[in-house]
C-alpha positions as CSV (number, residue, x, y, z in Angstrom):
1,M,79.8,-137.2,30.8
2,I,76.4,-137.9,32.4
3,Y,75.4,-135.3,35.0
4,F,73.0,-136.6,37.7
5,K,70.7,-134.0,39.3
6,T,69.9,-133.4,42.9
7,P,66.3,-133.4,44.0
8,E,66.4,-129.6,44.2
9,E,67.7,-129.4,40.6
10,I,65.0,-131.7,39.4
11,E,62.4,-129.4,40.9
12,L,63.9,-126.5,38.9
13,I,63.8,-128.5,35.8
14,R,60.2,-129.4,36.5
15,E,59.4,-125.7,36.8
16,S,60.9,-125.1,33.4
17,C,59.1,-128.1,31.9
18,L,55.7,-126.9,33.3
19,L,56.3,-123.5,31.7
20,V,56.9,-125.4,28.4
21,S,53.7,-127.3,28.9
22,K,51.7,-124.1,29.6
23,T,53.2,-122.7,26.4
24,L,52.0,-125.7,24.4
25,T,48.6,-125.2,26.1
26,L,48.6,-121.6,24.8
27,V,49.3,-123.0,21.3
28,A,46.5,-125.5,21.7
29,E,44.1,-122.6,22.4
30,H,45.0,-120.7,19.3
31,I,45.5,-123.2,16.6
32,R,42.9,-122.8,13.8
33,P,42.8,-122.8,10.0
34,G,44.4,-119.6,8.8
35,I,46.7,-118.9,11.7
36,T,50.4,-118.9,10.8
37,G,53.4,-120.5,12.5
38,K,54.9,-117.1,12.9
39,Q,51.8,-115.9,14.8
40,L,51.9,-118.9,17.1
41,D,55.7,-118.4,17.6
42,E,55.2,-114.7,18.6
43,L,52.5,-115.7,21.1
44,A,54.8,-118.3,22.6
45,E,57.8,-116.0,23.0
46,T,55.7,-113.3,24.7
47,F,54.2,-115.8,27.1
48,I,57.6,-117.3,28.0
49,R,59.2,-113.9,28.6
50,D,56.2,-112.8,30.6
51,H,56.9,-115.7,33.0
52,D,60.5,-114.6,33.7
53,A,62.1,-117.1,31.4
54,V,63.7,-117.1,27.9
55,P,63.0,-119.3,24.9
56,G,65.4,-122.2,25.0
57,F,65.6,-122.7,21.2
58,K,65.8,-119.1,19.9
59,G,69.4,-118.5,19.1
60,Y,70.5,-122.0,19.9
61,N,73.2,-122.8,17.3
62,G,71.5,-120.0,15.3
63,F,67.9,-121.3,15.3
64,P,65.7,-118.2,14.6
65,S,62.5,-119.0,16.5
66,T,61.0,-119.8,19.9
67,L,59.1,-122.9,18.6
68,C,59.9,-125.7,16.2
69,I,56.7,-126.1,14.2
70,S,57.0,-129.1,11.9
71,I,54.0,-129.7,9.6
72,N,53.0,-133.0,8.0
73,E,56.1,-134.5,6.3
74,Q,58.4,-132.3,8.4
75,V,59.8,-134.4,11.2
76,V,61.4,-131.8,13.5
77,H,63.2,-128.4,13.5
78,G,60.6,-126.7,11.3
79,I,61.0,-122.9,11.3
80,P,57.7,-121.1,11.9
81,S,56.7,-119.3,8.8
82,D,53.9,-117.3,7.1
83,R,52.3,-120.5,5.9
84,E,48.7,-120.7,7.1
85,V,47.6,-123.8,9.0
86,K,45.1,-126.0,7.1
87,E,42.3,-128.2,8.5
88,D,44.1,-131.4,7.3
89,D,47.5,-130.6,8.8
90,I,49.4,-132.2,11.7
91,L,51.8,-129.9,13.5
92,S,54.6,-131.1,15.8
93,V,55.2,-128.2,18.1
94,D,58.4,-128.5,20.1
95,C,59.2,-126.0,22.8
96,G,62.1,-125.3,25.2
97,V,62.6,-122.7,27.9
98,L,65.5,-121.7,30.2
99,K,64.5,-120.6,33.7
100,N,66.5,-120.5,36.9
101,E,69.5,-121.8,34.9
102,F,67.8,-125.0,33.9
103,Y,66.1,-126.1,30.7
104,G,62.7,-127.7,30.1
105,D,61.8,-129.4,26.8
106,S,58.6,-131.0,25.5
107,A,56.7,-131.6,22.2
108,Y,53.2,-132.4,21.2
109,T,51.8,-133.1,17.7
110,F,48.5,-131.4,17.1
111,V,46.0,-133.0,14.8
112,M,43.6,-130.8,12.9
113,I,40.0,-131.9,12.4
114,G,40.4,-132.8,8.8
115,V,43.3,-135.2,9.2
116,E,42.7,-138.7,7.7
117,E,42.3,-141.7,9.9
118,D,45.6,-143.4,8.9
119,V,47.6,-140.3,10.0
120,V,45.5,-139.9,13.2
121,R,46.5,-143.5,14.0
122,L,50.2,-142.7,13.4
123,C,49.9,-139.9,16.0
124,N,48.1,-142.2,18.5
125,V,50.7,-144.9,18.2
126,T,53.6,-142.4,18.4
127,N,52.1,-140.9,21.5
128,E,51.6,-144.3,23.0
129,S,55.1,-145.3,22.2
130,L,56.4,-142.4,24.3
131,Y,54.8,-143.9,27.4
132,K,56.1,-147.4,26.5
133,G,59.5,-145.9,26.7
134,I,58.8,-144.0,29.9
135,E,57.6,-147.3,31.5
136,N,61.2,-148.4,31.2
137,A,62.8,-145.2,32.6
138,V,63.4,-146.6,36.0
139,V,66.4,-147.3,38.3
140,G,68.2,-150.5,37.3
141,K,67.1,-150.7,33.7
142,R,69.3,-149.8,30.8
143,L,69.0,-147.0,28.2
144,G,68.4,-149.7,25.6
145,D,65.3,-150.8,27.3
146,I,63.7,-147.5,26.7
147,S,64.8,-147.5,23.1
148,N,63.7,-151.0,22.4
149,A,60.3,-150.5,23.9
150,I,59.6,-147.6,21.5
151,Q,61.0,-149.5,18.5
152,R,59.1,-152.7,19.3
153,Y,55.8,-150.9,19.6
154,T,56.1,-148.7,16.6
155,E,58.0,-150.8,14.1
156,V,57.4,-154.4,15.0
157,E,53.8,-154.2,16.3
158,N,52.5,-151.3,14.2
159,K,54.7,-151.3,11.1
160,Y,55.8,-147.7,11.2
161,S,59.4,-146.4,10.8
162,V,61.7,-145.0,13.5
163,V,63.9,-142.2,12.5
164,R,67.5,-143.2,13.2
165,E,69.5,-140.0,12.9
166,L,67.5,-138.0,15.5
167,V,67.4,-138.9,19.2
168,G,66.3,-137.8,22.7
169,H,68.9,-136.5,25.1
170,G,69.9,-135.6,28.6
171,I,68.9,-132.2,29.8
172,G,69.7,-129.8,32.6
173,K,71.9,-126.7,32.6
174,S,72.5,-127.5,28.9
175,L,69.6,-128.2,26.5
176,H,71.4,-131.2,25.1
177,E,73.5,-133.4,27.5
178,S,74.6,-136.9,27.6
179,P,73.3,-139.5,27.2
180,E,71.7,-139.7,23.7
181,V,68.3,-141.5,23.9
182,P,67.7,-143.3,20.6
183,N,64.2,-144.6,19.7
184,Y,65.6,-147.9,18.5
185,G,67.9,-150.4,20.1
186,K,68.4,-153.6,22.0
187,R,67.2,-154.4,25.5
188,G,69.9,-154.7,28.1
189,R,72.3,-152.4,26.3
190,G,73.6,-149.0,27.1
191,P,74.2,-147.2,30.5
192,V,72.4,-148.4,33.6
193,L,69.7,-145.9,34.6
194,K,70.4,-144.3,38.0
195,K,68.4,-142.0,40.2
196,G,69.0,-138.3,39.3
197,L,69.3,-138.9,35.6
198,V,67.0,-136.5,33.6
199,I,66.3,-137.2,30.0
200,A,64.1,-136.0,27.2
201,I,62.4,-139.0,25.5
202,E,61.0,-138.1,22.1
203,P,59.9,-140.7,19.5
204,M,59.9,-139.4,15.9
205,I,58.0,-141.9,13.9
206,N,57.2,-141.9,10.1
207,L,54.2,-143.2,8.4
208,G,56.3,-144.5,5.5
209,K,60.0,-145.2,5.3
210,K,62.6,-144.1,7.9
211,A,64.8,-142.1,5.5
212,I,65.0,-138.3,6.1
213,R,66.7,-135.3,4.5
214,Q,67.4,-131.7,5.5
215,H,65.7,-128.7,3.9
216,D,67.7,-126.0,2.2
217,D,67.0,-123.8,5.3
218,G,69.6,-125.8,7.1
219,W,67.2,-126.8,9.9
220,T,63.9,-128.5,8.8
221,I,64.1,-132.3,8.6
222,V,61.6,-133.9,6.3
223,T,60.8,-137.5,5.3
224,K,62.3,-138.5,2.0
225,D,59.1,-140.1,0.8
226,G,57.0,-137.1,1.7
227,L,54.7,-139.0,4.0
228,P,53.7,-137.6,7.5
229,S,55.8,-138.0,10.6
230,A,54.7,-137.6,14.3
231,H,56.6,-136.5,17.3
232,Y,55.9,-136.4,21.0
233,E,58.3,-135.6,23.9
234,H,58.4,-135.6,27.7
235,T,61.2,-134.7,30.0
236,V,61.5,-137.3,32.8
237,A,63.6,-138.0,35.9
238,I,64.7,-141.5,36.6
239,S,63.5,-142.8,39.9
240,N,62.6,-146.0,41.7
241,G,59.4,-147.7,40.6
242,T,58.1,-145.3,38.0
243,A,59.6,-142.4,36.1
244,D,58.8,-138.9,37.3
245,I,57.4,-137.1,34.2
246,L,58.4,-133.4,34.6
247,S,56.4,-132.1,31.7
248,N,52.6,-132.2,31.5
249,H,50.6,-133.1,28.4
250,E,47.4,-133.5,30.3
251,I,46.9,-129.8,30.5
252,V,47.5,-129.6,26.7
253,V,44.9,-132.2,26.0
254,E,42.3,-130.4,28.0
255,K,42.7,-127.4,25.7
256,V,42.7,-129.6,22.7
257,K,39.3,-131.0,23.8
258,N,37.9,-127.5,23.9
259,N,39.2,-126.5,20.4
260,D,36.8,-127.6,17.7
261,N,39.6,-127.4,15.2
262,L,41.5,-130.2,16.7
263,Q,41.2,-134.0,17.2
264,V,42.0,-135.6,20.6
265,I,45.0,-138.0,20.6
266,S,45.0,-140.6,23.4
267,I,47.1,-139.9,26.5
268,K,48.3,-142.3,29.1
269,K,49.3,-141.4,32.6
């Protein structure tokens, strides 16, 4: 069942999403060679709790951490560890919070200064595909229009691979609600988009083939061929004309620009 949100509920979701964005900004400030995922996770959990919220992921179906930190060939759901960040890593950092009974959710892939150009391009294209999808998140279109825009840009135009098994989702009082939001599909298919629908759109795009597998930890998803994967996510509310983006990557990018350890990935408003 799809739950449509009132304007007041959308504002509460926006508040949660902005706290997620501020948490990703904190991560952007602290990423450097030698820092560990666990250290970043501890910073994020303290920050979220200090802002009268709770981590949305920690304890969710048994997940042990505040952040999902997925490095290089890890697609999503990476568990922060004692592994030190290296200057040629990419790190998908996915964060959720629960505040005022509503969830917020967003992800950003950070690109360290030593990452090679072909992987930087993957991240740029993945990020751009997110906004291609958002352009179609308007009243009167169908869910498949979002999915097809992402697939067409990443697979057809840029020859990357869309992960099939992992999708975006509705969000509200539950972290994952209907409908699922695939990153592949046909235009004109799926539910008609209506005002008040809030969804998390999150392309997960592989440099190599689309096949994935799960790590022995029961959480971490990796590419089968061991090649890098990129992941960007916004929570958006469907509206007339243009989608209302409830999370904010612009503030994250501003911190990236001020961190000499990171490369800037393009952002579109």
